[in-house]
Every structure is written in C-alpha cells, then in structure tokens.
SEDREN-240259 format. One record per residue: residue in one letter; x, y, z of N, C-alpha, C in turn; residue number from 1. Coordinates in steps of 0.1 Angstrom, whole numbers, plus 2048, in hexadecimal, padded with zeros to 3 digits. Example, Ala and Ser with C-alpha at 12.3 -4.5 7.8 and 13.67 -1.06 7.14 Angstrom:
<rs>
residuo, nxx, nyy, nzz, caxx, cayy, cazz, cxx, cyy, czz, num
A, 884, 7C7, 84E, 87B, 7D3, 84E, 884, 7DF, 84E, 1
S, 880, 7EA, 847, 889, 7F5, 847, 881, 800, 84F, 2
</rs>
This chain:
<rs>
residuo, nxx, nyy, nzz, caxx, cayy, cazz, cxx, cyy, czz, num
X, 9C0, 73D, 727, 9BD, 72F, 723, 9B9, 730, 714, 1
X, 9BD, 727, 70C, 9BA, 726, 6FE, 9B3, 719, 6FC, 2
X, 9A8, 719, 6F5, 9A0, 70D, 6F2, 9A1, 70B, 6E3, 3
X, 9A6, 6FF, 6DF, 9A7, 6FC, 6D0, 99B, 6F2, 6CD, 4
X, 994, 6F5, 6C4, 988, 6ED, 6C0, 98A, 6E9, 6B1, 5
X, 985, 6DD, 6AE, 985, 6D9, 6A0, 976, 6D7, 69C, 6
X, 971, 6E0, 694, 963, 6E0, 691, 961, 6DD, 682, 7
X, 956, 6D7, 67F, 953, 6D3, 671, 94C, 6DF, 66A, 8
X, 94F, 6E2, 65E, 948, 6EB, 656, 93E, 6E4, 64E, 9
X, 932, 6E9, 64F, 926, 6E2, 648, 922, 6EB, 63C, 10
X, 91E, 6E4, 632, 919, 6EB, 625, 90B, 6E7, 623, 11
X, 903, 6F1, 61F, 8F5, 6EF, 61C, 8F3, 6EB, 60E, 12
X, 8EC, 6E1, 60B, 8EB, 6DC, 5FD, 8E0, 6E3, 5F6, 13
X, 8D8, 6EC, 5FD, 8CE, 6F4, 5F6, 8D5, 700, 5F0, 14
X, 8D5, 702, 5E3, 8DC, 70D, 5DD, 8D5, 71A, 5DF, 15
X, 8C8, 719, 5E3, 8C1, 726, 5E5, 8C2, 72B, 5F4, 16
X, 8C9, 724, 5FC, 8CB, 728, 60A, 8D5, 733, 60A, 17
X, 8D1, 73D, 613, 8DA, 749, 614, 8E7, 745, 61B, 18
X, 8E7, 73C, 625, 8F3, 738, 62C, 8F7, 72B, 626, 19
X, 902, 72B, 61E, 907, 71F, 617, 90F, 716, 620, 20
X, 917, 71C, 629, 920, 715, 631, 91F, 71A, 640, 21
X, 922, 712, 649, 922, 715, 657, 929, 70B, 65F, 22
X, 92D, 70F, 66C, 934, 705, 674, 92A, 6FF, 67E, 23
X, 92D, 6F3, 683, 925, 6ED, 68D, 928, 6F4, 69B, 24
X, 91F, 6F4, 6A3, 920, 6FB, 6B0, 923, 6F1, 6BB, 25
X, 929, 6F6, 6C6, 92D, 6EE, 6D1, 923, 6F2, 6DD, 26
X, 91A, 6EA, 6E0, 910, 6EE, 6EB, 917, 6F0, 6F8, 27
X, 913, 6FB, 6FE, 918, 6FF, 70B, 925, 707, 70B, 28
X, 92B, 708, 6FF, 938, 710, 6FF, 935, 71E, 6FB, 29
X, 92F, 721, 6F0, 92C, 72F, 6EC, 920, 72E, 6E2, 30
X, 919, 73A, 6E1, 90E, 73C, 6D8, 912, 741, 6CB, 31
X, 909, 742, 6C2, 90C, 747, 6B5, 911, 755, 6B6, 32
X, 91B, 759, 6AE, 920, 766, 6AE, 925, 76B, 6BB, 33
X, 928, 761, 6C4, 92C, 765, 6D1, 93B, 767, 6D2, 34
X, 940, 770, 6DA, 94E, 773, 6DC, 953, 76E, 6E9, 35
X, 949, 769, 6F1, 94D, 763, 6FF, 947, 756, 700, 36
X, 94D, 74E, 709, 947, 741, 70C, 93C, 743, 716, 37
X, 934, 738, 718, 928, 739, 720, 92D, 73C, 72F, 38
X, 938, 736, 733, 93D, 739, 741, 941, 748, 742, 39
X, 948, 74E, 738, 94C, 75C, 739, 940, 765, 738, 40
X, 936, 761, 730, 929, 769, 730, 922, 769, 73D, 41
X, 922, 75D, 744, 91B, 75D, 751, 923, 765, 75B, 42
X, 930, 766, 75A, 938, 76E, 763, 935, 77D, 760, 43
X, 933, 781, 754, 930, 78F, 750, 922, 792, 756, 44
X, 919, 789, 754, 90B, 78C, 759, 90B, 78D, 768, 45
X, 913, 785, 76F, 913, 786, 77E, 919, 793, 782, 46
X, 923, 798, 77C, 929, 7A5, 780, 920, 7B0, 77C, 47
X, 919, 7AF, 771, 910, 7BA, 76C, 904, 7BB, 776, 48
X, 8FF, 7B0, 77B, 8F4, 7B0, 784, 8F8, 7B6, 791, 49
X, 904, 7B3, 796, 908, 7B7, 7A3, 90E, 7C5, 7A3, 50
X, 915, 7C9, 798, 91C, 7D6, 799, 918, 7E0, 78E, 51
X, 90F, 7DC, 785, 90C, 7E4, 779, 917, 7E5, 76F, 52
X, 916, 7EF, 766, 91F, 7F0, 75B, 92E, 7F3, 75E, 53
X, 930, 7FF, 763, 93E, 804, 765, 945, 7FC, 76F, 54
X, 93F, 7FA, 77B, 946, 7F2, 785, 948, 7E4, 781, 55
X, 93E, 7DE, 77A, 93F, 7D1, 775, 94B, 7CF, 76B, 56
X, 94C, 7D9, 762, 958, 7D8, 758, 965, 7D9, 760, 57
X, 966, 7E1, 76A, 972, 7E3, 772, 976, 7D6, 779, 58
X, 96C, 7CF, 77E, 96F, 7C2, 785, 973, 7B7, 77B, 59
X, 96C, 7B7, 76F, 970, 7AD, 765, 97E, 7AF, 760, 60
X, 982, 7BC, 760, 990, 7BF, 75B, 99B, 7B8, 764, 61
X, 997, 7B6, 771, 9A1, 7B0, 77A, 9A4, 7A2, 777, 62
X, 99B, 79B, 770, 99C, 78D, 76C, 99F, 78C, 75D, 63
X, 9A4, 797, 758, 9A8, 797, 74A, 99D, 795, 740, 64
X, 991, 799, 744, 985, 798, 73B, 982, 7A7, 738, 65
X, 988, 7AC, 72D, 987, 7BA, 72A, 97A, 7BD, 722, 66
X, 971, 7C4, 728, 965, 7C8, 722, 962, 7D6, 725, 67
X, 95C, 7DD, 71C, 957, 7EB, 71F, 94A, 7EA, 727, 68
X, 947, 7F6, 72D, 93B, 7F6, 735, 92F, 7F5, 72C, 69
X, 930, 7F9, 71F, 925, 7F7, 716, 922, 7E8, 713, 70
X, 92D, 7E1, 712, 92B, 7D2, 70F, 925, 7CB, 71B, 71
X, 929, 7CF, 727, 924, 7CA, 733, 915, 7CD, 734, 72
X, 911, 7D9, 731, 903, 7DD, 731, 8FB, 7D6, 726, 73
X, 901, 7D4, 71B, 8FA, 7CD, 710, 8F7, 7BE, 714, 74
X, 901, 7B8, 71A, 8FF, 7AA, 71F, 8F4, 7A9, 729, 75
X, 8F3, 7B3, 732, 8E9, 7B3, 73C, 8DB, 7B6, 736, 76
X, 8DA, 7BF, 72C, 8CD, 7C2, 726, 8C8, 7B7, 71D, 77
X, 8D1, 7AE, 719, 8CD, 7A3, 710, 8C7, 797, 718, 78
X, 8C7, 798, 725, 8C1, 78D, 72D, 8B2, 78E, 72C, 79
X, 8AC, 782, 72B, 89D, 782, 72B, 897, 786, 739, 80
X, 88C, 78C, 739, 886, 790, 745, 881, 783, 74D, 81
X, 883, 783, 75A, 87F, 777, 761, 86F, 776, 761, 82
X, 86A, 76A, 761, 85B, 769, 761, 856, 76E, 76F, 83
X, 84B, 776, 76F, 846, 77B, 77B, 840, 770, 784, 84
X, 844, 770, 790, 840, 766, 79A, 832, 76A, 79F, 85
X, 829, 760, 7A0, 81B, 763, 7A6, 81C, 763, 7B5, 86
X, 81A, 76E, 7BB, 81B, 76E, 7CA, 80F, 768, 7D0, 87
X, 811, 763, 7DC, 806, 75D, 7E4, 7FE, 767, 7EC, 88
X, 806, 770, 7F2, 800, 77B, 7FA, 805, 788, 7F5, 89
X, 7FC, 792, 7F3, 800, 79F, 7EE, 7FA, 7AA, 7F7, 90
X, 801, 7B5, 7F7, 7FC, 7C1, 7FE, 7F9, 7CC, 7F4, 91
X, 7EE, 7D3, 7F6, 7E9, 7DD, 7EC, 7E6, 7EA, 7F4, 92
X, 7EA, 7F5, 7EF, 7E7, 802, 7F5, 7E8, 80D, 7EB, 93
X, 7E2, 818, 7ED, 7E3, 823, 7E4, 7ED, 82E, 7EA, 94
X, 7F2, 836, 7E0, 7FB, 841, 7E4, 7F9, 84C, 7DB, 95
X, 7FC, 858, 7E0, 7F9, 864, 7D8, 804, 868, 7CF, 96
X, 801, 86A, 7C2, 80A, 86F, 7B8, 809, 87F, 7B9, 97
X, 7FD, 884, 7BA, 7FB, 892, 7BD, 7EF, 892, 7C7, 98
X, 7F2, 895, 7D3, 7E8, 894, 7DE, 7DB, 89B, 7DB, 99
X, 7D0, 894, 7DD, 7C3, 89A, 7DA, 7BF, 899, 7CC, 100
X, 7C7, 896, 7C3, 7C4, 896, 7B5, 7C6, 888, 7AE, 101
X, 7D2, 883, 7B0, 7D5, 877, 7A8, 7DC, 86D, 7B2, 102
X, 7D7, 860, 7B1, 7DC, 855, 7BA, 7DF, 849, 7B1, 103
X, 7E8, 841, 7B7, 7EB, 834, 7B0, 7EB, 829, 7BA, 104
X, 7ED, 81D, 7B6, 7EC, 811, 7BE, 7F9, 809, 7BD, 105
X, 7FF, 806, 7C9, 80B, 7FD, 7C9, 807, 7F0, 7CE, 106
X, 80D, 7E5, 7C8, 80B, 7D8, 7CC, 818, 7D1, 7CF, 107
X, 819, 7CC, 7DB, 826, 7C6, 7E0, 824, 7B7, 7E3, 108
X, 82F, 7B0, 7E3, 82E, 7A2, 7E8, 82F, 7A2, 7F7, 109
X, 825, 79D, 7FE, 825, 79D, 80C, 830, 795, 813, 110
X, 836, 78B, 80B, 840, 782, 811, 84E, 788, 80F, 111
X, 851, 78D, 803, 85E, 793, 800, 85F, 7A2, 801, 112
X, 853, 7A8, 802, 853, 7B7, 803, 858, 7BE, 7F6, 113
X, 858, 7B7, 7EB, 85C, 7BD, 7DE, 850, 7C3, 7D7, 114
X, 852, 7CE, 7D0, 847, 7D4, 7C8, 844, 7CC, 7BC, 115
X, 838, 7C8, 7BA, 834, 7C0, 7AF, 82F, 7C8, 7A3, 116
X, 827, 7D3, 7A6, 822, 7DB, 79C, 81D, 7E8, 7A2, 117
X, 81B, 7F2, 799, 815, 7FF, 79D, 80A, 802, 793, 118
X, 7FE, 803, 797, 7F2, 805, 78F, 7F0, 814, 78E, 119
X, 7EB, 818, 782, 7EA, 827, 780, 7DF, 82E, 788, 120
X, 7D6, 827, 78E, 7CC, 82D, 796, 7C9, 824, 7A2, 121
X, 7BE, 827, 7A9, 7BA, 81F, 7B5, 7AC, 81A, 7B3, 122
X, 7A8, 817, 7A7, 79A, 812, 7A4, 79A, 803, 7A6, 123
X, 78E, 7FE, 7AB, 78D, 7F0, 7AD, 78D, 7E8, 7A0, 124
X, 789, 7ED, 795, 789, 7E6, 788, 798, 7E4, 784, 125
X, 7A0, 7ED, 785, 7AF, 7EC, 782, 7B5, 7E1, 78A, 126
X, 7B2, 7E1, 797, 7B8, 7D7, 7A0, 7B2, 7C9, 79D, 127
X, 7A6, 7C8, 79A, 7A0, 7BB, 796, 7A6, 7B6, 789, 128
X, 7A9, 7BF, 77F, 7AF, 7BA, 773, 7BD, 7B5, 776, 129
X, 7C5, 7BB, 77F, 7D2, 7B7, 782, 7D1, 7A9, 789, 130
X, 7C8, 7A7, 792, 7C7, 79A, 798, 7C3, 78F, 78E, 131
X, 7BB, 792, 784, 7B7, 788, 77A, 7C3, 784, 772, 132
X, 7CD, 78D, 770, 7D9, 789, 769, 7E3, 782, 771, 133
X, 7E2, 782, 77F, 7EB, 77C, 788, 7E3, 772, 790, 134
X, 7DF, 767, 78A, 7D8, 75D, 792, 7E1, 756, 79C, 135
X, 7DB, 752, 7A7, 7E2, 74B, 7B2, 7E3, 753, 7BF, 136
X, 7DF, 760, 7BF, 7DF, 767, 7CB, 7D5, 762, 7D5, 137
X, 7DA, 75F, 7E1, 7D2, 759, 7EB, 7CF, 762, 7F7, 138
X, 7D7, 76D, 7F9, 7D5, 776, 804, 7D7, 784, 7FF, 139
X, 7CE, 78D, 802, 7CE, 79B, 7FE, 7CE, 7A3, 80B, 140
X, 7D8, 7AB, 80D, 7D9, 7B3, 819, 7D6, 7C2, 814, 141
X, 7CC, 7C8, 819, 7C7, 7D5, 813, 7C2, 7DE, 81F, 142
X, 7BF, 7EA, 81B, 7B8, 7F3, 825, 7A9, 7F1, 824, 143
X, 7A2, 7FA, 82A, 793, 7F9, 82A, 78D, 800, 81E, 144
X, 794, 802, 813, 78E, 808, 807, 784, 7FE, 800, 145
X, 778, 803, 7FD, 76E, 7FB, 7F7, 772, 7F8, 7E8, 146
X, 77A, 800, 7E2, 77F, 7FE, 7D4, 788, 7F1, 7D4, 147
X, 791, 7F0, 7DD, 79A, 7E5, 7DD, 793, 7D8, 7E2, 148
X, 789, 7DA, 7EA, 781, 7CE, 7EE, 779, 7C9, 7E3, 149
X, 773, 7D1, 7DA, 76C, 7CD, 7CF, 775, 7C7, 7C4, 150
X, 781, 7CD, 7C2, 78A, 7C8, 7B9, 78F, 7BA, 7BD, 151
X, 792, 7B8, 7CA, 797, 7AB, 7CE, 78C, 7A1, 7CD, 152
X, 780, 7A5, 7D0, 774, 79B, 7CF, 772, 797, 7C0, 153
X, 773, 7A0, 7B7, 771, 79D, 7A9, 77D, 796, 7A2, 154
X, 789, 79B, 7A6, 795, 795, 79F, 79A, 788, 7A5, 155
X, 799, 786, 7B2, 79E, 77A, 7B9, 794, 776, 7C4, 156
X, 788, 771, 7C0, 77E, 76D, 7CA, 783, 762, 7D4, 157
X, 78D, 75B, 7D0, 792, 750, 7D9, 79C, 755, 7E3, 158
X, 7A0, 762, 7E2, 7AA, 767, 7EB, 7A3, 76C, 7F8, 159
X, 7AB, 76C, 803, 7A6, 770, 810, 7AB, 77F, 812, 160
X, 7A2, 788, 815, 7A5, 796, 817, 7A7, 799, 826, 161
X, 7B2, 7A0, 829, 7B4, 7A4, 837, 7BB, 7B1, 838, 162
X, 7BC, 7B6, 844, 7C3, 7C3, 846, 7D0, 7C1, 84D, 163
X, 7DA, 7CA, 84A, 7E7, 7C8, 850, 7E8, 7CD, 85E, 164
X, 7F3, 7CA, 865, 7F4, 7CD, 873, 7F3, 7DC, 876, 165
X, 7F9, 7E4, 86D, 7FA, 7F2, 86E, 7EC, 7F8, 86E, 166
X, 7E3, 7F4, 865, 7D6, 7F9, 864, 7CD, 7F4, 870, 167
X, 7D0, 7E8, 875, 7C8, 7E3, 880, 7CC, 7EB, 88D, 168
X, 7D8, 7EE, 88F, 7DC, 7F6, 89B, 7D8, 804, 899, 169
X, 7D8, 80A, 88D, 7D4, 817, 88C, 7C5, 819, 88E, 170
X, 7BD, 810, 888, 7AF, 810, 88A, 7AB, 80E, 899, 171
X, 7B2, 805, 89F, 7AF, 802, 8AD, 7B2, 80E, 8B6, 172
X, 7BE, 815, 8B4, 7C1, 820, 8BC, 7B8, 82C, 8B9, 173
X, 7B3, 82E, 8AD, 7A9, 838, 8AA, 79C, 835, 8B1, 174
X, 798, 829, 8B1, 78B, 825, 8B8, 78C, 827, 8C7, 175
X, 798, 823, 8CD, 799, 825, 8DB, 79A, 833, 8DF, 176
X, 7A1, 83B, 8D7, 7A2, 84A, 8DA, 794, 850, 8D9, 177
X, 78C, 84D, 8CF, 77F, 852, 8CD, 776, 84E, 8D9, 178
X, 777, 842, 8DD, 76F, 83D, 8E8, 773, 844, 8F5, 179
X, 780, 846, 8F7, 784, 84C, 903, 780, 85B, 904, 180
X, 780, 862, 8F9, 77B, 870, 8F9, 76D, 871, 8FB, 181
X, 765, 867, 8F6, 757, 867, 8F8, 753, 865, 907, 182
X, 75B, 85E, 90E, 758, 85A, 91C, 763, 860, 926, 183
X, 768, 86B, 923, 772, 871, 92B, 76D, 874, 939, 184
X, 760, 876, 93B, 75B, 879, 948, 75A, 86D, 951, 185
X, 75C, 861, 94B, 75B, 855, 953, 768, 851, 959, 186
X, 773, 858, 955, 780, 855, 95A, 782, 85D, 967, 187
X, 786, 856, 972, 787, 85C, 97F, 795, 85A, 984, 188
X, 79A, 863, 98C, 7A7, 862, 992, 7A5, 858, 99E, 189
X, 7AE, 84E, 99E, 7AC, 843, 9A8, 7AF, 848, 9B6, 190
X, 7B9, 851, 9B7, 7BD, 856, 9C5, 7B2, 85F, 9CB, 191
X, 7AD, 869, 9C3, 7A4, 873, 9C9, 795, 86F, 9C6, 192
X, 793, 867, 9BC, 785, 865, 9B8, 77F, 870, 9B0, 193
X, 787, 87A, 9AD, 781, 886, 9A5, 784, 884, 997, 194
X, 77D, 88C, 98E, 77F, 88B, 980, 78C, 893, 97D, 195
X, 791, 891, 971, 79D, 897, 96C, 79A, 8A6, 969, 196
X, 7A4, 8AE, 969, 7A2, 8BC, 966, 79E, 8BE, 958, 197
X, 794, 8C6, 956, 78E, 8C8, 948, 793, 8D6, 943, 198
X, 795, 8D7, 936, 799, 8E3, 930, 78E, 8ED, 92F, 199
X, 792, 8F9, 92A, 788, 904, 929, 77D, 901, 91F, 200
X, 780, 8FA, 915, 776, 8F6, 90B, 76B, 8ED, 911, 201
X, 76F, 8E3, 919, 766, 8DA, 91F, 75D, 8E2, 92A, 202
X, 764, 8EA, 931, 75C, 8F2, 93B, 752, 8FB, 935, 203
X, 756, 901, 92A, 74D, 90A, 923, 741, 902, 91D, 204
X, 744, 8F6, 918, 739, 8EE, 913, 72F, 8EA, 91E, 205
X, 735, 8E6, 92A, 72C, 8E2, 935, 723, 8EE, 939, 206
X, 729, 8FA, 93A, 722, 905, 93E, 717, 909, 935, 207
X, 71A, 908, 928, 70F, 90B, 91E, 704, 901, 91F, 208
X, 708, 8F4, 920, 6FE, 8EA, 921, 6F5, 8EC, 92C, 209
X, 6FA, 8EF, 938, 6F2, 8F1, 944, 6E9, 8FD, 942, 210
X, 6EE, 908, 93D, 6E6, 914, 93B, 6DB, 912, 931, 211
X, 6DE, 90C, 926, 6D4, 90A, 91C, 6C9, 901, 920, 212
X, 6CC, 8F6, 927, 6C2, 8ED, 92B, 6BA, 8F2, 937, 213
X, 6C0, 8FB, 93F, 6B9, 902, 94A, 6AE, 90B, 944, 214
X, 6B2, 913, 93A, 6A8, 91C, 934, 69E, 914, 92C, 215
X, 6A2, 909, 926, 698, 901, 91E, 68E, 8FB, 928, 216
X, 693, 8F7, 934, 689, 8F2, 93E, 67F, 8FC, 943, 217
X, 682, 909, 942, 679, 913, 945, 670, 917, 93A, 218
X, 671, 910, 92F, 668, 913, 923, 66C, 91E, 91A, 219
X, 679, 922, 91B, 67E, 92D, 913, 681, 927, 905, 220
X, 67D, 92E, 8FA, 680, 92A, 8ED, 68F, 92B, 8E9, 221
X, 692, 923, 8DF, 6A0, 923, 8DB, 6A6, 930, 8D6, 222
X, 69D, 938, 8CF, 6A2, 945, 8CB, 6A4, 94F, 8D6, 223
X, 69C, 94E, 8E0, 69E, 956, 8EC, 6AA, 952, 8F4, 224
X, 6AC, 944, 8F5, 6B9, 93F, 8FB, 6C5, 944, 8F4, 225
X, 6C5, 944, 8E7, 6D0, 949, 8DF, 6D3, 958, 8E2, 226
X, 6C8, 960, 8E3, 6C9, 96E, 8E5, 6CF, 971, 8F3, 227
X, 6CA, 969, 8FD, 6CF, 96B, 90B, 6DD, 967, 90D, 228
X, 6E1, 95C, 907, 6EF, 957, 909, 6F8, 95B, 8FE, 229
X, 6F4, 963, 8F5, 6FC, 968, 8EA, 703, 95D, 8E2, 230
X, 6FB, 954, 8DE, 6FF, 948, 8D7, 6F7, 947, 8CA, 231
X, 6FD, 940, 8C0, 6F6, 93E, 8B3, 6EB, 934, 8B6, 232
X, 6E0, 935, 8AD, 6D5, 92D, 8AF, 6D8, 91E, 8AC, 233
X, 6E1, 91B, 8A3, 6E4, 90D, 8A0, 6EC, 907, 8AC, 234
X, 6F4, 90F, 8B3, 6FB, 90A, 8BF, 6F1, 906, 8CA, 235
X, 6E7, 90F, 8CC, 6DD, 90C, 8D6, 6D5, 900, 8D2, 236
X, 6D1, 8FE, 8C6, 6CA, 8F2, 8C2, 6D2, 8E6, 8C4, 237
X, 6DF, 8E6, 8C1, 6E8, 8DB, 8C3, 6E9, 8D7, 8D2, 238
X, 6EB, 8E1, 8DA, 6EB, 8DE, 8E9, 6DE, 8D9, 8EE, 239
X, 6D3, 8DE, 8E8, 6C6, 8DA, 8ED, 6C2, 8CC, 8E9, 240
X, 6C7, 8C8, 8DE, 6C5, 8BA, 8D9, 6CD, 8B0, 8E1, 241
X, 6D8, 8B4, 8E6, 6E1, 8AA, 8ED, 6DA, 8A6, 8FA, 242
X, 6DA, 899, 8FD, 6D4, 894, 909, 6DE, 894, 914, 243
X, 6EB, 893, 911, 6F6, 893, 91B, 701, 89D, 916, 244
X, 707, 8A3, 91F, 712, 8AC, 91C, 71E, 8A5, 916, 245
X, 720, 898, 919, 72B, 890, 913, 72A, 88E, 904, 246
X, 71D, 88F, 8FF, 71C, 88E, 8F1, 722, 89A, 8EA, 247
X, 722, 8A6, 8F0, 728, 8B2, 8EA, 737, 8B2, 8ED, 248
X, 73C, 8AB, 8F7, 74A, 8AC, 8FA, 752, 8A1, 8F2, 249
X, 74C, 895, 8F2, 753, 88A, 8EC, 753, 889, 8DD, 250
X, 74D, 892, 8D6, 74D, 891, 8C7, 740, 894, 8C1, 251
X, 73D, 890, 8B5, 731, 894, 8AE, 725, 88E, 8B5, 252
X, 71A, 894, 8B3, 70D, 890, 8B9, 709, 883, 8B3, 253
X, 704, 87A, 8BC, 6FF, 86D, 8B7, 6F1, 86C, 8BB, 254
X, 6E9, 864, 8B2, 6DB, 862, 8B5, 6D9, 858, 8C0, 255
X, 6CD, 857, 8C4, 6C9, 84E, 8CE, 6CA, 83F, 8CA, 256
X, 6CF, 837, 8D2, 6D1, 829, 8CF, 6CB, 820, 8DA, 257
X, 6CB, 813, 8D8, 6C6, 80A, 8E2, 6CE, 808, 8EE, 258
X, 6DB, 80C, 8ED, 6E4, 80B, 8F9, 6E5, 818, 901, 259
X, 6DD, 822, 8FE, 6DE, 82F, 905, 6DB, 82D, 914, 260
X, 6D0, 825, 918, 6CE, 823, 926, 6D9, 81D, 92E, 261
X, 6E3, 816, 927, 6ED, 80E, 92E, 6FB, 815, 92C, 262
X, 6FC, 821, 927, 709, 827, 924, 710, 82A, 931, 263
X, 709, 82F, 93B, 70F, 832, 948, 715, 826, 94F, 264
</rs>
C-alpha cells in the first residue's frame, strides 16, 4: 500500500533559528524522523512483547515488514516504563541469599501474585520506607517477625496486618503436636483401655524418675543419688525438680502455673 500526502513546507522567519525550514506533521500517522506509521509501530511492539527480538523479526517478515532483530529490540526498549500500580493487599516474607549470613525481603501483590519489589535486607526500617513510598496498601500479609510488624505499623498504620493460610496451618499443627507430646500418657486405646506402647527412651525416663524420687523420699542427697545411679548431678537435679514424669517426657520443663491442679 502506498500513501501519497501533500504537506506544506514551513519557513521560520527568525534568521537566528537553527532550523530554517520544516514540514508540517500529520497527527496519528508517524512521528518525527519515523520510518514507520503508528499502526506499523504498534504491530512491531506487539510482536516484540510477545516473542522478543529474533522471533518477533521472523514473524514480522511474514507480513512483509522487514526489520532486523536489533530494530525490534530498539523499538521495545524505547517504550516508557508503565507507572507502578499501588496494590491493595501485599505479602511480605524474607528469603536467604546466603543462609545464616545474608537475607533479603520479597514483596508480592496478594491479588495477582506478581513480584513488586525485592528489598536488600529484612529490617523493619527498610520495609517502612517502602510502604511510605507506596501509599494505599490496606492489607499486609506477613509472618510473625517483629521487624515486619514494626515496619508495617510505622509505614502504613492504616493497613490491617494478618497471617497467611500456610503460616496459620503450620503454627496450628506445631502447637497440636507439642500438646499431644506433652499429654501422650492421656491417650488410651479404646478397645483395651491400656496405654500405647512406649519406646525405650520413655521407659528409661520413667524408671529414672521413680528411682530418683524414691531415694529422695528416703532423705538421700542429690550427690549420693547421682553416685548410686551412675548419673550426672545435673540430670538428678532436673528429675528431682519435676513434679510429674510427663514434664520430662513431653518436652522442656515448665514452671508451676495456676492451672497445674486441673491438668489431669
């Protein structure tokens, strides 16, 4: 297709002007110093976005639009960056660049799941500065890190902070497992009414607890108990302090609380 245009040549009456003469432009047809029309440029941009340089040039050649891959890439790189959209809900979490030494923070859009930014560290100050530059965040999904909590509170006080489903399920499962281990003696077999089989570690703990408290009831000192049972003094003290053997089986020792009389 050939387009014939009749354009006026304009002359500047200012003799000091560098550009003495120029043609009038046709809006919507082509830009200054352009070799393609606006429609052809839009087609090149669409192919470049979908197929990149080499594949885009090959597709354009099928419609007799002969361009090199460098020209396709130049057209793509000349596009202005789209304005960043302010997300309503974001997710924030840290990840290890070098485990145990260096960590960074990733921020994603909770609706589109697209990565919004990567912060160089996991400090609350850095996260708060990012929130101050992106006003409009209404929901922040985070872990239980106090740094992110402080950053969210300082950078976006209007936003609601919450935990995601994965962390809720993980925390719940860990709490249930810890509680079940602490009260393993409470579980009974429905058919026989007997307790479940215990491993050698649990049986050894019960035996030591019974022996230590029996000697302690006879007035034997801790050092003598350790000598008789061939145990370390710290182990004897730990068993002696425990009020119930379940405290030694179910996890770390806990102090006396108001609900101790009602645990059973």
